[in-house]
N, C-alpha and C positions, 0 to 999 in steps of 0.2 A: 724522688728523686731520690735513693739513698744510695751510697759511696759503692755501696758492691755491684750495686744495678748500671750506678754510671760505669763502674770498671768494667767490666758486662759486656757495653751496647762499647764502651770504646776497642773492646780484645773484637767484639764481630765485624765493626767496617772498619781496622785497621788493618787486623793481623788474619782472617780467618778466608783461607778461601773458600770457595761460591762451591754448593755442593760435595763441600770436604766432608766426610764421614771423621768421626770422635776416633781416638785406639782408646778401647778400656784394656787397659795392665791384664794379662794373661791369669792370672788367678781378681781380679776385680778388684772390690776397692775398698771392701770391708776389714777383712784380714789376709792376713798372707801366711801367718801359721800351720801350718797342715797340722790341722788334725779334726776329730771325726764326730761329730754331733753327740753320740753315745758319748764319747770322752767326756765332751763337755759335759754332758747333762748327768756325767757321774763325779765329776768331779765339785757341778753346784749338790746334787743332792751329800754327798759326802761333809761338803761344809753346814748347809743345812744340819743332817742327822749329829753333828757330831761339836757344831759351836765354833767350828772353826773359821780362821779364812786363809782361803788359796787362792795362791798365784797360780795365776793361766794364761790361756790366748787371747780370754776374755777382759783380765784385770788389765788397768794402767798400767804401759807398759810393756805389759805383755809378759810372756810366758818368761821365768827364770832363769838362766844362762851360767853356765858351769863352765871354766875350769878355760871363759873367752872367746868357746863354741860351743857346746852342748847343752840345747834346751829342754828341759823336763816339762812336760804335762803342766804336773801342778805341783809346787811350793808352798809348804805351813815352814816361818818365820822361824814361828814361837819354837818350834819341834826338830829343827832343822831337819823336815822330812819331806824327802820329793816321791810323787807320785804319779808312778808310768803309765799310762792305759793303755796295751798292745793290741793293736790291732791284729787278729790269728793268720791275716794269710801276710801280712805286710814281716811281720814279725818272727814267720816259723811255730806258730803251737804246734806240739805235741800232738796235744788230744784230736786236733783240727787237719791236720797234716802227716799222722804219723810221723814213723822218724825217719824217711827214706832219703837222704843226706843227700841223691844226686838231684831228685826232686825240684823240677823250674817252679817257682812260686810267682805270682801275678807283679813282685818287681824287677820281675827276670832274672834275679841270682840266687842263686842256689839253694835248699836248706840250711849245709853247712857253712857256704860263703855270709849268710845272711846272720845264721846264728852267732859266728866267731865276729862279723861286724856288733852285732847285737852286745856279746862279751866284751869286747873291748872299749862299747862306749860307757857303759855301766862302767866298769874297770872303774875307768876316768870317775863317773859319776860319785860313785862308791867312795871314791879315797876321798871328796869336797865335803859331799852332804853324810852326816852320821847318819839315818835312818832314809832310803828307798826302798818304797811298795812299789809289787809291781803286781799290775790285773791285768787277769787276760779278759779281750774284748767277750771271750762264751763262759766266761766267769760269771762278768755282769749280766749279759742275752738267762744266765741258770739261774742267777738272783731274780731275775726280773718276773722269771716267771713261778719263781716260787714266792716271792714277796708280792700282794696285792697294794699295800701300804706303801713299795718303790716303784710298783707301776704306775701307783695315781700322784705321785712327786714324781714320778718323771713326763707323767702328761705336761702339767702345771709348769714344767723350766722348759725357758724359752730357749 
């Protein structure tokens, strides 16, 4: 019997109530950072194709934090570069959603409010990080349509 199994047996016998269901955290146990699979694959692809190391949600320690509260999707320490992958529906992409500032987005905010929030956040990030690159979800999808090599790479990435 291992220490872990002994501890589990003790817990089941002395603390767990009969017919009790476990409560799983709302966002699961894996990763609480809100990043799309597309964004994570893009960052991995960027890392491999450019030979750099990117700190992301899947890195030890999670995403790089700026000014104590703003997480960036990817951060390259050697270049002092942040990479933000903006989901079109969540960050008010004009290519995909036009420029009607009163349109309500899936986040429940108007395009105007979403753009204002993003601009304020990016201003703080830009004051703290020398290089900030923003790529939109629709741009990544367009790159995938055009590049067979990129599609192959994305299929291999986890």
